[in-house]
N, C-alpha and C positions, 0 to 999 in steps of 0.2 A: 504496500500498499504505497499510496505516496504522503509527504513527509508534511507537517506543519510548519512553514518557516517565517520569520521575520524577516524582510531585508532592510540592511542599513547602508546607505548608502547617498551622496550627492552630486558627483560631477559626472560627467561625459562618461568618462570611465568604467565607472557602475553601473552603466545600463546593461551592457554585454554580459553579465552576470546576472542581472534581474531576468532578461531576454530567457538567458541559458536553463534557467530554474521554472520559468513559466514553462519554456517550451517542454522539459522535460516530464513534466506534468504535476508540478509538485502542487500543495497548494499555500500561497502566498497570502500569510492571512495578516498582513499589513506592511507597510511600508515605511520607512522612518527615515527623514533627510532634515538639511539643516533648513532653516524657516526661509521663506522668500525674501530677496536683499532687493535692495535700490538697483535699478539700472537705467539705461539710457544716459543720455548727454545731461542732460541735468537729477538725473537721480528722483526721478518722482514717481517714478510706476514701480512696482514690485513684481518681479521675476522668480518664478518660481524653479527652483533645479531641474536639471537634466531627470535625474529619476521622478521627482517629484510629479512631473510632467506625464513619464514612461508609465508609473505606474496608473496613473488617472487615467490614462489613456487602454490600462488591462483589467480595467473596475477595479482596482486595489485601493483599499483605504489606506492616506496618508497620514501619517503625523509629523510634527514637526516642533517639538519642545527645544528651548534653548538648553536646555542641560538636564538633568536626569536628578537634581538637588528637591524638586516636589517631591512628595509623597505619592502624590495621585498622579505624577507619571513614573512612578514606578509600578504603582498599583494597578495601572491601565495595561503597561506591560506584561504585568505577569497573568494579568485575566485575560488576554490572550490566547493562553494554554498552549502556547506554539511548543513543538519536539524540538527546535532549533532558531536559533538565529543566525544569519550571516553578513558579516561587514565587510565592503569595500570600501574605502575614502569615504566614509563617514564623518570625519572631521570632528568628533570628539571622544576624546578617550573617557572611555565606560568605566562607572563604577563597579564595583562588587556585585550589587544587586541586580544590574542588569545581563552581568556573565552568570551569573548562576540562576537566570529567570526564565529560564527553559530547561524544558526537560535536558537536556542533550549539551545545551551550553552555547557558546559561540564562536563561531569559525572564521576565520576573516581571510581574503586574499590581498597578498601581499608582493609588490612587486621589485623584488629582488631576489638573491640567493641568502637567504639570511642564515647566519646572524650578521652579513655583511649588509650593510643600510637598511639598520631599523630606522624607522622616523619618517618624516613629511613627504621627502623628495628624493625617492631613490630613484627614479629614471633620470633627473638631471644630477644628479651626484654619482652617478656612474658613468656616466660618458664623461662627466668633465674630468673623475680619474683617469680615462686612458682604458678603463674595462673593457676587453673583448668578448665579454659574455656576462648574460643577468637570465630573469628566469621568472616565473610567477611561482609561488608560496601559497598552498593552504596550511595552517595552521589555528591549534585551538589557542583561542584567548585567553591569557589570565592577565592578573592585576599590573604586569608591566608593560613597556613599552615593545610590541613586538617582540614579547621574548617567549611566547607559547611554543608546546611540540609540535614539528609540523609533520602532516598526513602524506602530502602530496609536491611535486614538485617538478617543473619543467623548465627544462635550459634555452634560451633564445640566444642567438650570437647578436653581437652588435657589431655592426658593417665600420669597417674605417670611416666613412664619409654619413653615417646614420644620423638623424635627429632627435632631438628629443620628444617631437612631435611624432616621427615615424615609428620609433622604439613607442613611446605611447600607445599607439595604434594597434600595433603586433602583439603588446602583452594586455590591451583589452580585451581583445580576442582569445589570445589563450588561456586569459584567469576567466573568461564565461565558462571554455569547454571544460576547464581543469576543476571549477567547483561545482557543475553538473555530475562529473567522475567523481568526486570526494563526496557528494552527499545520496549519489546512487550506493556509494559502499557504508556510509554511514547508517543509511535502511537499512541495506541486511547484515550489520554487524560486523564488517570487515573492514574498516577503515583504520590502519596503526598509526601509532604516534610515537614519534623520532624527538627527545630532546633536542634544542640545538646546541652546539658545540659552544663553551667557556672563551675559545681563542677564537679570536678573527672578528670579534664586534667592532663594528663602526657607524657611527650615526650620520644619516642624511638629513641635514639641518637645512628648515624651511628655505626655500631663495630669499632673500631680500632685496630689494630696489638696490641698495649701495654696491651690490658686487656684478651690479649687470653689465658696467662700465667695461669695454675692450683695454686690457692695460700691453699694450704692444712692448712694455718692458719684458714681458715673461717670454719664453721661449717658443717659435711658431706651432709646435704640437699642442701645447696647452692653451695658446688662443685661438687653435680649432676646434681644441675640446668643449672650450668653453663657447664658443661660439654657436657650433653644433650643439649643445647641450640646453640652450636656450632658446633655440629654434624651434617652432613661430612664436612659442610666448613665454616669458614676456619679454626676448629678445633682446641680444648682446646689441651694443653700441659705442660709438665715438663721435666726435664732436667733429664737423667740417667748416670752415669759413666760407659762407656764403655771402657774398654784396658785401662784406666786410661783416658781417655778423655770427656767430656761432649757430649752427643748424643741429641737432641730431639726426643722425641717421642708424637704422637697427639694420646689423647685418645678419639672414637669414641663411645665407649659406656661403661654406669657403673650404681652401684645400693647402696643403702644402705645396710651398715652391720653393725654386731656386732662389737663392739670390740673398745679399747680406749688405748694411748700410745701419746708417745711424736709425735709431727705434721710431717707429710713429712717420718712417719716410717711405712716399710714395716712389718705388721704383721703377714702374712701369705702369703709361696708359693701360696699355693692353690688358685685361684682366684687372686692374687694381690691384697691383702686387705692393703689399706693406711690409716693408724689414721689419724684423722683432729681434729678442736681444740673441735668439741663435735661429736664425734663416728667415725666411720668409713667410708671409700668407697672400693668397688670391681670395679678395672678394668677390664672390660670383654672383651673391643676388642681395639686393640690398632695400632698403624702405624709406624713403624722408617722412618725418611728422606729416599727416595727413593725406599721405599717399599712398599708393599702392605698390606690393612690392613688383621689382622688375630685376628682369636679368642684369648682369651690370654693365652688357654694351646699350641696350636701353637705356639705364643710369647715366652712363656717361653721357651719352648724347645731350641730354638734359642739362647735365651738372659734370660741367669737364673739373677733370682734376687732374693737374701739371704732373709730368712727374716732377721729383724735389718738394713737391704739398708735403708739412708735416700735418697729420692729423693725429686727434689724442684722444 
């Protein structure tokens, strides 16, 4: 018989898992998501999260508590009498009352090879570090931050020019399939749990705005990894002098290039090759504030950047 599942998630990344569980025939008794947030240029309209919207389309009741500090919210969770809760990028650290509020506990879909990259930004941090492999894991949650025992793992290669957005989409699909497999095994009582290693723990801190600016004083490989990790969102950027005023330019694509020179100096207009601390980087796709993403040739037609220009 199908499981009674509470689904807990917020962004687009979570939707693939919700879909997979629904299509597998489980009974999704409720979906929990972060509350609607201000959206639009003026922030006057409240926008429901992707999970909220998808759950409503599937006819699933949606709950959006700010947290679970109120006993009435905890009681409402328990009253659903679910077999298990499935959590994917929900956005809250769950209290013990919720972790133990279903018959079989809470299972999380996490986008890394734990214990490496516990925390909020495992996809971007893996690329920034130059990792060549990551994966999706299904683990049973405990009171720690991504510390619970692991049930299933699927490894995913990170190609040399794969962006954060591309890896996000790949892991999103892998995660949905893997969680459906986990719930099928849990239903039949054959889902083993393996404690995480004590060694190799690395934390994936949330990306903050202060680290999105490109630092051409770093080696070219590091600059490349930084750019692709943050593409397309929030986007790594530099400042370019345009008509006597600084203008922010996002870089959405890059590759390692030949060349040496003073850091931040444009070595060649052909492909917009920029010198780094060690080697050079070719900026291949760019976006000015308020503009659309452009391949470098189209960008340079509208915004010439002569060799010798220093960008920062």
